[in-house]
C-alpha positions as YAML, in Angstrom:
chain: A
units: angstrom
residues:
- id: 1
  name: MET
  ca: [75.56, -140.46, 81.14]
- id: 2
  name: THR
  ca: [76.31, -140.67, 84.83]
- id: 3
  name: ASP
  ca: [73.51, -142.14, 86.98]
- id: 4
  name: GLU
  ca: [72.45, -139.54, 89.30]
- id: 5
  name: ILE
  ca: [71.73, -140.89, 92.59]
- id: 6
  name: PHE
  ca: [71.03, -137.21, 94.19]
- id: 7
  name: ARG
  ca: [68.43, -137.13, 91.74]
- id: 8
  name: HIS
  ca: [66.16, -139.92, 93.61]
- id: 9
  name: ASP
  ca: [67.94, -139.87, 97.11]
- id: 10
  name: GLY
  ca: [69.36, -136.55, 98.38]
- id: 11
  name: TYR
  ca: [69.80, -138.21, 101.69]
- id: 12
  name: GLY
  ca: [72.23, -140.91, 100.16]
- id: 13
  name: PHE
  ca: [75.68, -139.71, 100.99]
- id: 14
  name: GLU
  ca: [77.62, -143.29, 100.70]
- id: 15
  name: PHE
  ca: [77.75, -145.45, 97.26]
- id: 16
  name: GLU
  ca: [79.89, -147.77, 95.31]
- id: 17
  name: ALA
  ca: [80.87, -146.85, 91.73]
- id: 18
  name: ASN
  ca: [82.81, -147.79, 88.76]
- id: 19
  name: VAL
  ca: [85.52, -145.58, 87.50]
- id: 20
  name: VAL
  ca: [84.52, -144.78, 83.74]
- id: 21
  name: SER
  ca: [87.70, -142.51, 83.17]
- id: 22
  name: VAL
  ca: [90.55, -140.59, 84.70]
- id: 23
  name: ASP
  ca: [91.77, -137.34, 83.08]
- id: 24
  name: GLY
  ca: [94.62, -136.06, 85.40]
- id: 25
  name: ASP
  ca: [92.44, -135.07, 88.39]
- id: 26
  name: GLU
  ca: [89.38, -135.24, 86.38]
- id: 27
  name: VAL
  ca: [87.50, -138.50, 87.59]
- id: 28
  name: VAL
  ca: [84.13, -139.83, 85.97]
- id: 29
  name: LEU
  ca: [82.14, -142.31, 87.51]
- id: 30
  name: ASP
  ca: [79.03, -144.56, 86.25]
- id: 31
  name: SER
  ca: [77.04, -143.24, 89.11]
- id: 32
  name: THR
  ca: [77.24, -140.93, 91.92]
- id: 33
  name: ALA
  ca: [75.53, -139.13, 94.69]
- id: 34
  name: PHE
  ca: [77.83, -135.98, 94.26]
- id: 35
  name: TYR
  ca: [75.62, -132.88, 93.42]
- id: 36
  name: PRO
  ca: [77.69, -131.01, 90.73]
- id: 37
  name: GLY
  ca: [75.70, -127.66, 91.86]
- id: 38
  name: GLY
  ca: [73.16, -125.54, 90.45]
- id: 39
  name: GLY
  ca: [70.07, -123.27, 91.52]
- id: 40
  name: GLY
  ca: [72.45, -121.45, 93.41]
- id: 41
  name: GLN
  ca: [73.35, -124.14, 95.44]
- id: 42
  name: VAL
  ca: [77.33, -125.04, 95.54]
- id: 43
  name: CYS
  ca: [78.70, -128.50, 94.76]
- id: 44
  name: ASP
  ca: [79.28, -131.25, 97.12]
- id: 45
  name: THR
  ca: [82.83, -132.30, 98.31]
- id: 46
  name: GLY
  ca: [83.99, -135.61, 99.94]
- id: 47
  name: GLU
  ca: [86.22, -138.78, 99.08]
- id: 48
  name: ILE
  ca: [86.60, -141.10, 96.30]
- id: 49
  name: ARG
  ca: [88.68, -144.17, 97.80]
- id: 50
  name: GLY
  ca: [90.07, -141.94, 100.79]
- id: 51
  name: VAL
  ca: [90.93, -139.15, 98.42]
- id: 52
  name: ARG
  ca: [89.34, -135.91, 98.63]
- id: 53
  name: VAL
  ca: [86.84, -134.66, 95.79]
- id: 54
  name: THR
  ca: [87.48, -130.87, 95.60]
- id: 55
  name: GLU
  ca: [84.53, -130.12, 93.08]
- id: 56
  name: ALA
  ca: [82.01, -131.83, 91.15]
- id: 57
  name: TYR
  ca: [80.71, -130.29, 88.02]
- id: 58
  name: TYR
  ca: [78.90, -131.14, 84.48]
- id: 59
  name: ASN
  ca: [81.35, -131.74, 81.31]
- id: 60
  name: LYS
  ca: [79.96, -130.99, 77.89]
- id: 61
  name: ALA
  ca: [79.14, -134.55, 77.59]
- id: 62
  name: GLY
  ca: [76.57, -134.48, 80.30]
- id: 63
  name: ASP
  ca: [78.71, -136.56, 82.38]
- id: 64
  name: ILE
  ca: [79.42, -135.24, 86.23]
- id: 65
  name: VAL
  ca: [82.92, -134.73, 86.51]
- id: 66
  name: HIS
  ca: [84.66, -135.29, 90.11]
- id: 67
  name: ARG
  ca: [87.99, -133.18, 90.78]
- id: 68
  name: VAL
  ca: [90.16, -135.45, 92.59]
- id: 69
  name: PRO
  ca: [93.97, -133.81, 92.82]
- id: 70
  name: GLY
  ca: [96.74, -136.46, 93.71]
- id: 71
  name: ASN
  ca: [94.26, -139.64, 92.27]
- id: 72
  name: ASP
  ca: [95.61, -142.81, 91.40]
- id: 73
  name: LEU
  ca: [92.32, -143.98, 89.88]
- id: 74
  name: SER
  ca: [92.26, -146.10, 86.86]
- id: 75
  name: PRO
  ca: [89.03, -146.89, 84.54]
- id: 76
  name: GLY
  ca: [86.93, -150.27, 85.60]
- id: 77
  name: GLU
  ca: [88.15, -149.90, 89.09]
- id: 78
  name: ARG
  ca: [85.49, -150.61, 91.54]
- id: 79
  name: VAL
  ca: [85.55, -147.83, 94.38]
- id: 80
  name: TRP
  ca: [84.00, -146.79, 97.63]
- id: 81
  name: CYS
  ca: [82.82, -143.00, 97.68]
- id: 82
  name: SER
  ca: [81.37, -140.61, 100.43]
- id: 83
  name: VAL
  ca: [79.80, -137.07, 100.20]
- id: 84
  name: ASP
  ca: [80.59, -134.75, 103.11]
- id: 85
  name: TRP
  ca: [77.29, -135.57, 104.81]
- id: 86
  name: ASP
  ca: [77.51, -132.28, 107.06]
- id: 87
  name: ARG
  ca: [78.20, -130.08, 104.71]
- id: 88
  name: ARG
  ca: [75.68, -131.57, 102.20]
- id: 89
  name: TYR
  ca: [72.97, -131.65, 104.50]
- id: 90
  name: ASP
  ca: [73.88, -128.09, 105.34]
- id: 91
  name: LEU
  ca: [73.34, -127.22, 101.88]
- id: 92
  name: MET
  ca: [69.90, -129.15, 101.87]
- id: 93
  name: GLN
  ca: [68.57, -127.09, 104.57]
- id: 94
  name: GLY
  ca: [69.70, -124.06, 103.00]
- id: 95
  name: HIS
  ca: [68.60, -124.48, 99.47]
- id: 96
  name: THR
  ca: [65.00, -125.66, 100.94]
- id: 97
  name: GLY
  ca: [65.30, -122.60, 103.30]
- id: 98
  name: GLU
  ca: [65.46, -119.99, 100.53]
- id: 99
  name: HIS
  ca: [62.63, -121.52, 98.75]
- id: 100
  name: LEU
  ca: [60.52, -120.98, 101.84]
- id: 101
  name: LEU
  ca: [61.61, -117.78, 102.50]
- id: 102
  name: PHE
  ca: [61.33, -116.32, 99.02]
- id: 103
  name: CYS
  ca: [57.39, -117.68, 99.17]
- id: 104
  name: SER
  ca: [57.11, -115.99, 102.37]
- id: 105
  name: LEU
  ca: [58.48, -112.60, 101.08]
- id: 106
  name: LYS
  ca: [56.33, -112.89, 98.22]
- id: 107
  name: ARG
  ca: [53.53, -112.94, 100.05]
- id: 108
  name: GLN
  ca: [54.36, -109.83, 101.72]
- id: 109
  name: CYS
  ca: [55.50, -108.23, 98.23]
- id: 110
  name: PRO
  ca: [53.76, -109.66, 95.22]
- id: 111
  name: ASP
  ca: [55.87, -108.32, 92.49]
- id: 112
  name: LEU
  ca: [58.98, -109.30, 94.31]
- id: 113
  name: THR
  ca: [61.46, -111.39, 91.97]
- id: 114
  name: ILE
  ca: [64.38, -113.23, 92.43]
- id: 115
  name: THR
  ca: [67.64, -111.79, 90.77]
- id: 116
  name: LYS
  ca: [70.37, -114.46, 92.20]
- id: 117
  name: ILE
  ca: [70.62, -116.95, 94.95]
- id: 118
  name: MET
  ca: [73.64, -118.46, 96.70]
- id: 119
  name: ILE
  ca: [73.55, -121.45, 98.86]
- id: 120
  name: SER
  ca: [76.83, -122.41, 100.15]
- id: 121
  name: PRO
  ca: [78.33, -123.57, 103.76]
- id: 122
  name: GLU
  ca: [79.88, -119.96, 104.41]
- id: 123
  name: SER
  ca: [76.75, -117.72, 103.03]
- id: 124
  name: LYS
  ca: [72.90, -117.97, 102.37]
- id: 125
  name: TYR
  ca: [71.18, -115.29, 100.83]
- id: 126
  name: VAL
  ca: [68.63, -114.34, 97.98]
- id: 127
  name: ILE
  ca: [68.87, -111.20, 96.19]
- id: 128
  name: VAL
  ca: [65.73, -109.97, 94.94]
- id: 129
  name: ASN
  ca: [64.67, -107.13, 92.64]
- id: 130
  name: HIS
  ca: [63.77, -104.19, 95.33]
- id: 131
  name: ASP
  ca: [64.12, -103.65, 98.84]
- id: 132
  name: LEU
  ca: [61.74, -104.42, 101.74]
- id: 133
  name: THR
  ca: [60.76, -103.18, 104.89]
- id: 134
  name: TRP
  ca: [61.86, -104.75, 108.33]
- id: 135
  name: GLU
  ca: [58.11, -105.13, 108.70]
- id: 136
  name: GLN
  ca: [57.70, -106.97, 105.37]
- id: 137
  name: ILE
  ca: [60.44, -109.29, 106.44]
- id: 138
  name: ARG
  ca: [59.52, -109.50, 109.80]
- id: 139
  name: ALA
  ca: [55.78, -110.96, 108.76]
- id: 140
  name: ALA
  ca: [57.86, -113.25, 106.38]
- id: 141
  name: GLU
  ca: [59.96, -114.62, 108.80]
- id: 142
  name: ALA
  ca: [56.68, -115.50, 111.11]
- id: 143
  name: PHE
  ca: [55.11, -117.03, 108.28]
- id: 144
  name: ALA
  ca: [58.08, -119.31, 107.30]
- id: 145
  name: ASN
  ca: [59.01, -120.32, 110.72]
- id: 146
  name: GLN
  ca: [54.88, -121.32, 111.07]
- id: 147
  name: ALA
  ca: [55.58, -123.64, 107.85]
- id: 148
  name: ILE
  ca: [58.33, -125.25, 109.77]
- id: 149
  name: VAL
  ca: [56.24, -125.80, 112.99]
- id: 150
  name: ASP
  ca: [53.59, -127.37, 110.96]
- id: 151
  name: ASN
  ca: [56.15, -129.41, 109.61]
- id: 152
  name: LEU
  ca: [54.83, -129.26, 105.48]
- id: 153
  name: THR
  ca: [56.15, -132.14, 103.19]
- id: 154
  name: VAL
  ca: [58.75, -131.34, 100.98]
- id: 155
  name: THR
  ca: [58.40, -133.22, 97.55]
- id: 156
  name: LYS
  ca: [59.75, -133.66, 93.80]
- id: 157
  name: SER
  ca: [57.74, -134.06, 90.64]
- id: 158
  name: VAL
  ca: [58.50, -134.01, 86.80]
- id: 159
  name: MET
  ca: [56.69, -131.67, 84.52]
- id: 160
  name: ASP
  ca: [56.46, -131.60, 80.84]
- id: 161
  name: ARG
  ca: [56.67, -128.14, 79.12]
- id: 162
  name: ASP
  ca: [52.89, -128.46, 77.81]
- id: 163
  name: ASP
  ca: [51.28, -129.12, 81.19]
- id: 164
  name: PRO
  ca: [48.71, -126.69, 82.16]
- id: 165
  name: ASP
  ca: [49.67, -126.38, 85.59]
- id: 166
  name: LEU
  ca: [53.26, -125.04, 84.95]
- id: 167
  name: GLU
  ca: [51.34, -121.60, 85.37]
- id: 168
  name: ASN
  ca: [51.44, -122.32, 89.10]
- id: 169
  name: VAL
  ca: [55.12, -122.83, 89.08]
- id: 170
  name: ARG
  ca: [57.62, -120.26, 89.82]
- id: 171
  name: ILE
  ca: [59.88, -120.65, 86.86]
- id: 172
  name: LYS
  ca: [61.82, -119.19, 84.49]
- id: 173
  name: LEU
  ca: [61.48, -121.22, 81.42]
- id: 174
  name: ASP
  ca: [63.76, -119.46, 78.92]
- id: 175
  name: ARG
  ca: [66.65, -120.78, 81.27]
- id: 176
  name: ILE
  ca: [65.89, -124.85, 80.84]
- id: 177
  name: PRO
  ca: [66.88, -126.29, 77.75]
- id: 178
  name: GLU
  ca: [64.09, -127.72, 75.48]
- id: 179
  name: ASP
  ca: [65.32, -131.51, 76.00]
- id: 180
  name: GLU
  ca: [65.82, -130.62, 79.70]
- id: 181
  name: GLU
  ca: [63.21, -132.31, 82.00]
- id: 182
  name: ILE
  ca: [61.48, -129.85, 84.45]
- id: 183
  name: THR
  ca: [61.90, -130.91, 88.10]
- id: 184
  name: VAL
  ca: [59.30, -128.91, 90.40]
- id: 185
  name: VAL
  ca: [59.91, -128.68, 93.90]
- id: 186
  name: ALA
  ca: [56.75, -128.46, 96.23]
- id: 187
  name: ILE
  ca: [56.37, -127.34, 100.00]
- id: 188
  name: GLY
  ca: [52.95, -128.25, 101.36]
- id: 189
  name: ASP
  ca: [50.79, -126.48, 99.13]
- id: 190
  name: ILE
  ca: [52.41, -122.68, 99.95]
- id: 191
  name: ASP
  ca: [55.19, -122.59, 96.87]
- id: 192
  name: LEU
  ca: [55.89, -124.60, 93.68]
- id: 193
  name: SER
  ca: [59.19, -123.91, 92.34]
- id: 194
  name: ALA
  ca: [61.13, -125.24, 89.26]
- id: 195
  name: CYS
  ca: [64.32, -126.43, 91.07]
- id: 196
  name: SER
  ca: [67.04, -129.16, 90.36]
- id: 197
  name: GLY
  ca: [68.55, -128.61, 94.10]
- id: 198
  name: VAL
  ca: [68.65, -131.17, 96.78]
- id: 199
  name: HIS
  ca: [66.24, -130.32, 99.32]
- id: 200
  name: VAL
  ca: [65.21, -131.83, 102.75]
- id: 201
  name: MET
  ca: [62.09, -133.93, 102.89]
- id: 202
  name: GLU
  ca: [60.18, -132.04, 105.71]
- id: 203
  name: THR
  ca: [60.15, -128.37, 106.60]
- id: 204
  name: SER
  ca: [60.75, -129.16, 110.40]
- id: 205
  name: GLU
  ca: [64.30, -130.47, 109.23]
- id: 206
  name: LEU
  ca: [65.09, -126.47, 109.23]
- id: 207
  name: GLU
  ca: [64.30, -126.56, 112.79]
- id: 208
  name: MET
  ca: [64.37, -122.41, 112.49]
- id: 209
  name: LEU
  ca: [64.81, -119.74, 109.91]
- id: 210
  name: VAL
  ca: [66.21, -116.14, 110.75]
- id: 211
  name: VAL
  ca: [67.13, -113.20, 108.34]
- id: 212
  name: ASP
  ca: [70.33, -111.45, 109.88]
- id: 213
  name: ARG
  ca: [71.00, -108.90, 107.35]
- id: 214
  name: LYS
  ca: [69.97, -106.96, 104.01]
- id: 215
  name: VAL
  ca: [72.60, -105.12, 101.99]
- id: 216
  name: SER
  ca: [72.30, -103.67, 98.42]
- id: 217
  name: ALA
  ca: [73.33, -105.72, 96.00]
- id: 218
  name: GLY
  ca: [73.78, -102.86, 93.15]
- id: 219
  name: LYS
  ca: [71.86, -102.98, 90.09]
- id: 220
  name: ASP
  ca: [70.68, -106.79, 90.69]
- id: 221
  name: GLY
  ca: [68.61, -105.33, 94.06]
- id: 222
  name: VAL
  ca: [68.98, -106.05, 97.53]
- id: 223
  name: ALA
  ca: [70.30, -109.38, 99.05]
- id: 224
  name: ILE
  ca: [68.56, -111.00, 102.07]
- id: 225
  name: HIS
  ca: [70.86, -112.90, 103.97]
- id: 226
  name: PHE
  ca: [69.63, -115.98, 106.12]
- id: 227
  name: LYS
  ca: [70.02, -118.89, 108.21]
- id: 228
  name: VAL
  ca: [68.72, -121.98, 109.21]
- id: 229
  name: GLY
  ca: [69.21, -125.07, 111.82]
- id: 230
  name: GLN
  ca: [71.45, -124.38, 114.75]
- id: 231
  name: ALA
  ca: [73.19, -121.20, 112.96]
- id: 232
  name: ALA
  ca: [69.65, -119.75, 112.88]
- id: 233
  name: LYS
  ca: [69.46, -120.54, 116.77]
- id: 234
  name: ASP
  ca: [72.51, -119.20, 117.54]
- id: 235
  name: THR
  ca: [72.47, -115.84, 115.38]
- id: 236
  name: ALA
  ca: [68.72, -115.31, 116.75]
- id: 237
  name: ARG
  ca: [70.37, -115.42, 120.15]
- id: 238
  name: GLU
  ca: [73.09, -113.09, 119.31]
- id: 239
  name: LEU
  ca: [71.06, -110.65, 117.52]
- id: 240
  name: ALA
  ca: [68.37, -110.46, 120.65]
- id: 241
  name: THR
  ca: [71.26, -109.81, 123.05]
- id: 242
  name: THR
  ca: [72.81, -107.28, 120.44]
- id: 243
  name: ALA
  ca: [69.62, -105.89, 120.55]
- id: 244
  name: LEU
  ca: [69.01, -105.66, 124.08]
- id: 245
  name: GLU
  ca: [72.63, -103.97, 124.67]
- id: 246
  name: ILE
  ca: [71.67, -101.37, 122.20]
- id: 247
  name: VAL
  ca: [68.57, -100.56, 123.85]
- id: 248
  name: ASP
  ca: [70.11, -100.19, 127.17]
- id: 249
  name: GLU
  ca: [72.47, -98.02, 125.97]
- id: 250
  name: ILE
  ca: [70.02, -95.71, 124.46]
- id: 251
  name: GLY
  ca: [67.96, -96.15, 127.22]
- id: 252
  name: CYS
  ca: [64.54, -96.85, 125.77]
- id: 253
  name: LYS
  ca: [61.91, -99.48, 125.91]
- id: 254
  name: ILE
  ca: [62.19, -102.46, 123.30]
- id: 255
  name: GLU
  ca: [59.60, -101.44, 121.08]
- id: 256
  name: ASP
  ca: [60.29, -97.78, 121.38]
- id: 257
  name: SER
  ca: [64.17, -98.49, 119.69]
- id: 258
  name: PRO
  ca: [63.58, -98.33, 116.11]
- id: 259
  name: ARG
  ca: [62.20, -95.03, 116.61]
- id: 260
  name: ALA
  ca: [64.51, -93.65, 118.90]
- id: 261
  name: VAL
  ca: [67.20, -94.98, 116.64]
- id: 262
  name: ALA
  ca: [65.37, -93.08, 113.88]
- id: 263
  name: ASN
  ca: [65.06, -89.51, 115.69]
- id: 264
  name: MET
  ca: [68.97, -90.07, 116.58]
- id: 265
  name: ARG
  ca: [70.14, -90.40, 113.02]
- id: 266
  name: ARG
  ca: [68.08, -87.15, 112.01]
- id: 267
  name: ASP
  ca: [69.66, -85.28, 114.63]
- id: 268
  name: LEU
  ca: [73.15, -86.75, 113.70]
- id: 269
  name: ASP
  ca: [72.36, -85.74, 109.97]
- id: 270
  name: LEU
  ca: [71.18, -82.09, 111.20]
- id: 271
  name: GLN
  ca: [74.59, -81.93, 113.08]
- id: 272
  name: GLY
  ca: [76.52, -83.13, 110.24]
- id: 273
  name: ARG
  ca: [75.06, -80.43, 108.17]
- id: 274
  name: LEU
  ca: [75.73, -77.80, 110.36]
- id: 275
  name: LEU
  ca: [79.35, -79.08, 110.94]
- id: 276
  name: ARG
  ca: [80.23, -78.86, 107.36]
- id: 277
  name: ARG
  ca: [78.45, -75.30, 107.25]
- id: 278
  name: ALA
  ca: [80.89, -74.31, 110.21]
- id: 279
  name: ALA
  ca: [83.74, -76.01, 108.75]
- id: 280
  name: LYS
  ca: [83.01, -74.22, 105.22]
- id: 281
  name: SER
  ca: [82.69, -70.78, 106.97]
- id: 282
  name: LEU
  ca: [85.88, -71.32, 109.13]
- id: 283
  name: ALA
  ca: [87.76, -72.24, 105.81]
- id: 284
  name: SER
  ca: [87.02, -69.24, 104.21]
- id: 285
  name: SER
  ca: [88.18, -67.30, 106.54]
- id: 286
  name: VAL
  ca: [91.67, -68.40, 107.07]
- id: 287
  name: PRO
  ca: [93.94, -65.47, 105.91]
- id: 288
  name: LEU
  ca: [96.73, -65.92, 103.47]
- id: 289
  name: LYS
  ca: [100.11, -65.64, 103.85]
- id: 290
  name: ASP
  ca: [102.78, -64.41, 101.64]
- id: 291
  name: VAL
  ca: [105.79, -66.70, 101.38]
- id: 292
  name: GLY
  ca: [108.24, -65.62, 98.60]
- id: 293
  name: GLY
  ca: [105.71, -64.05, 96.60]
- id: 294
  name: VAL
  ca: [103.43, -66.89, 96.79]
- id: 295
  name: SER
  ca: [100.07, -67.16, 98.66]
- id: 296
  name: VAL
  ca: [100.12, -69.75, 101.09]
- id: 297
  name: TYR
  ca: [96.80, -71.22, 103.02]
- id: 298
  name: SER
  ca: [97.92, -73.25, 105.88]
- id: 299
  name: ALA
  ca: [95.32, -74.21, 108.56]
- id: 300
  name: VAL
  ca: [93.93, -77.07, 110.85]
- id: 301
  name: LEU
  ca: [90.22, -77.45, 110.52]
- id: 302
  name: PRO
  ca: [87.72, -79.86, 111.46]
- id: 303
  name: GLY
  ca: [88.33, -82.92, 109.33]
- id: 304
  name: SER
  ca: [84.58, -84.55, 109.12]
- id: 305
  name: ASP
  ca: [83.80, -83.24, 105.55]
- id: 306
  name: ARG
  ca: [86.69, -84.20, 103.41]
- id: 307
  name: SER
  ca: [85.18, -82.22, 100.55]
- id: 308
  name: VAL
  ca: [85.27, -79.15, 102.12]
- id: 309
  name: LEU
  ca: [89.15, -79.47, 103.04]
- id: 310
  name: THR
  ca: [89.70, -80.56, 99.65]
- id: 311
  name: ASP
  ca: [87.72, -77.42, 97.62]
- id: 312
  name: ALA
  ca: [89.59, -75.28, 99.94]
- id: 313
  name: ALA
  ca: [92.66, -76.35, 98.85]
- id: 314
  name: GLU
  ca: [91.87, -76.55, 95.09]
- id: 315
  name: SER
  ca: [90.56, -73.24, 95.27]
- id: 316
  name: VAL
  ca: [93.86, -71.75, 96.53]
- id: 317
  name: LYS
  ca: [95.96, -73.93, 93.91]
- id: 318
  name: SER
  ca: [93.78, -72.70, 91.26]
- id: 319
  name: LYS
  ca: [95.08, -69.28, 91.74]
- id: 320
  name: GLY
  ca: [98.71, -70.35, 91.90]
- id: 321
  name: GLY
  ca: [99.09, -70.50, 95.40]
- id: 322
  name: VAL
  ca: [99.95, -73.28, 97.91]
- id: 323
  name: ALA
  ca: [97.41, -74.95, 99.98]
- id: 324
  name: LEU
  ca: [98.51, -76.96, 103.71]
- id: 325
  name: ILE
  ca: [95.37, -78.40, 105.31]
- id: 326
  name: VAL
  ca: [95.45, -80.76, 108.50]
- id: 327
  name: GLY
  ca: [91.94, -82.01, 109.06]
- id: 328
  name: VAL
  ca: [91.39, -83.09, 112.90]
- id: 329
  name: THR
  ca: [88.93, -86.05, 113.76]
- id: 330
  name: ASP
  ca: [90.08, -89.07, 115.85]
- id: 331
  name: THR
  ca: [92.99, -89.23, 113.10]
- id: 332
  name: LEU
  ca: [94.50, -86.45, 110.89]
- id: 333
  name: SER
  ca: [93.72, -86.24, 107.14]
- id: 334
  name: VAL
  ca: [96.74, -84.18, 105.58]
- id: 335
  name: ILE
  ca: [95.95, -82.44, 102.30]
- id: 336
  name: ALA
  ca: [98.72, -80.57, 100.30]
- id: 337
  name: ALA
  ca: [98.02, -78.82, 96.78]
- id: 338
  name: SER
  ca: [100.35, -76.53, 95.06]
- id: 339
  name: GLY
  ca: [99.95, -74.09, 92.02]
- id: 340
  name: ASP
  ca: [103.61, -73.46, 92.03]
- id: 341
  name: PRO
  ca: [105.58, -75.73, 90.35]
- id: 342
  name: ARG
  ca: [108.55, -75.20, 93.33]
- id: 343
  name: VAL
  ca: [106.28, -77.12, 95.73]
- id: 344
  name: ASP
  ca: [106.50, -80.57, 94.75]
- id: 345
  name: CYS
  ca: [103.42, -82.05, 96.76]
- id: 346
  name: ARG
  ca: [104.18, -85.56, 95.81]
- id: 347
  name: LYS
  ca: [107.64, -85.22, 97.48]
- id: 348
  name: MET
  ca: [107.20, -82.84, 100.23]
- id: 349
  name: LEU
  ca: [104.06, -84.79, 102.03]
- id: 350
  name: PRO
  ca: [105.24, -87.94, 102.25]
- id: 351
  name: GLU
  ca: [108.53, -86.77, 103.94]
- id: 352
  name: VAL
  ca: [106.87, -84.69, 106.48]
- id: 353
  name: LEU
  ca: [104.28, -87.26, 107.40]
- id: 354
  name: LYS
  ca: [107.01, -90.00, 107.90]
- id: 355
  name: ALA
  ca: [108.52, -88.23, 110.23]
- id: 356
  name: PHE
  ca: [105.28, -88.32, 112.46]
- id: 357
  name: GLY
  ca: [104.60, -92.15, 111.88]
- id: 358
  name: GLY
  ca: [102.05, -91.31, 108.91]
- id: 359
  name: ARG
  ca: [102.03, -92.06, 105.29]
- id: 360
  name: GLY
  ca: [100.71, -90.34, 102.08]
- id: 361
  name: GLY
  ca: [101.30, -89.85, 98.41]
- id: 362
  name: GLY
  ca: [99.65, -88.12, 95.32]
- id: 363
  name: LYS
  ca: [100.65, -85.88, 92.43]
- id: 364
  name: PRO
  ca: [103.22, -82.92, 92.32]
- id: 365
  name: ASP
  ca: [100.28, -80.60, 92.59]
- id: 366
  name: PHE
  ca: [98.05, -82.46, 94.96]
- id: 367
  name: ALA
  ca: [98.94, -85.06, 97.46]
- id: 368
  name: GLN
  ca: [97.34, -86.57, 100.88]
- id: 369
  name: GLY
  ca: [97.88, -88.83, 103.68]
- id: 370
  name: GLY
  ca: [97.11, -89.17, 107.22]
- id: 371
  name: ILE
  ca: [98.52, -89.55, 110.96]
- id: 372
  name: GLN
  ca: [96.84, -91.27, 113.55]
- id: 373
  name: ASP
  ca: [97.65, -89.20, 116.60]
- id: 374
  name: PRO
  ca: [95.55, -86.21, 116.13]
- id: 375
  name: GLU
  ca: [97.20, -84.44, 118.95]
- id: 376
  name: LEU
  ca: [100.19, -83.84, 116.68]
- id: 377
  name: ALA
  ca: [98.05, -81.42, 114.37]
- id: 378
  name: ASP
  ca: [99.72, -78.07, 115.18]
- id: 379
  name: GLU
  ca: [103.28, -79.65, 114.79]
- id: 380
  name: VAL
  ca: [102.39, -81.56, 111.35]
- id: 381
  name: LEU
  ca: [101.12, -78.19, 109.99]
- id: 382
  name: LYS
  ca: [104.48, -76.23, 111.11]
- id: 383
  name: ALA
  ca: [106.42, -79.07, 109.51]
- id: 384
  name: LEU
  ca: [104.53, -78.28, 106.29]
- id: 385
  name: GLU
  ca: [104.97, -74.74, 106.57]
- id: 386
  name: ASP
  ca: [108.74, -74.91, 106.96]
- id: 387
  name: SER
  ca: [108.94, -77.48, 104.32]
- id: 388
  name: VAL
  ca: [107.49, -74.95, 102.09]
- id: 389
  name: SER
  ca: [109.18, -71.94, 103.44]
- id: 390
  name: LYS
  ca: [112.51, -73.83, 102.18]
- id: 391
  name: SER
  ca: [110.93, -74.54, 98.85]
- id: 392
  name: LEU
  ca: [110.29, -71.00, 98.02]
- id: 393
  name: SER
  ca: [113.24, -69.51, 99.50]
...
């Protein structure tokens, strides 16, 4: 078994080790500071004797394998190794930050549970089982940043499965093998969590914690994205400036901005409903033209609601007619539907749109596409009408 240096020293990033085995790109050492990933934290990278280590992971025997493409290592060699320290420290800050953020969120919402964690250089987030309000998140941020100011000690300990104190630990015991020790990470007296990841020693090392967004994670819940350290400071500054720009554009006090935006959203929803109703009414009032004994529906319509345009086209097609609709917003959405086999939409629409710098495709009885310039609406419709007339003549 590989001696895992990171278990007892997360700050050790340079070390010497003996090469145990080499199998192509896969190298096993007798000891290593490379964390192989776990608990949502990605693995370390670095170098072995100057050659890049791109990945570290456990094999079936429980040894840590280092992926070292292009290496010329041999078993028995003594080698100098180094973990990418800046990357490792960022991950340490992020993992401790995740523990601190979740325990802070759970104080606001006691029934909160973790679905998934991701701690990488590119992204740091925790997926929780349901949504939280920004007021709850703001309170959690305040609690977490106070813990950073208080410089709480972060410690590790090992507990037995039958330890009665295990009931105070955030843990998913069913996910830990019976023969594996339970490592518990404590942040002062505010959080106890089972975790084998690599952490900082004091909360002050996080410097700052900022939640920068929350997004749906589908059936898994809601992803709360956050940043720590200098990245948190940079993000806080950017968010503050953006918020001030928005407030200036809206023309309200910053404390009134959430309510102002909510009112604007309600107004937009109302306008959208009225526009859809008007578009539907307009679509139903367009007269049909007889072209070679076939009813042809052709119109330029407001294109803010695609379903209105599609419903109008499908209605005409179902009765054996041909529908040509150009929907107008900041671009053109073009729909062609045909209930007559002489009008092949899949062939006709791309040919017409190509002449206007647009693209389209679909089936013989229904095709759609788009053009960037909304000023071309009438010309596009005329070209479609001419193409249909030619097909039906």
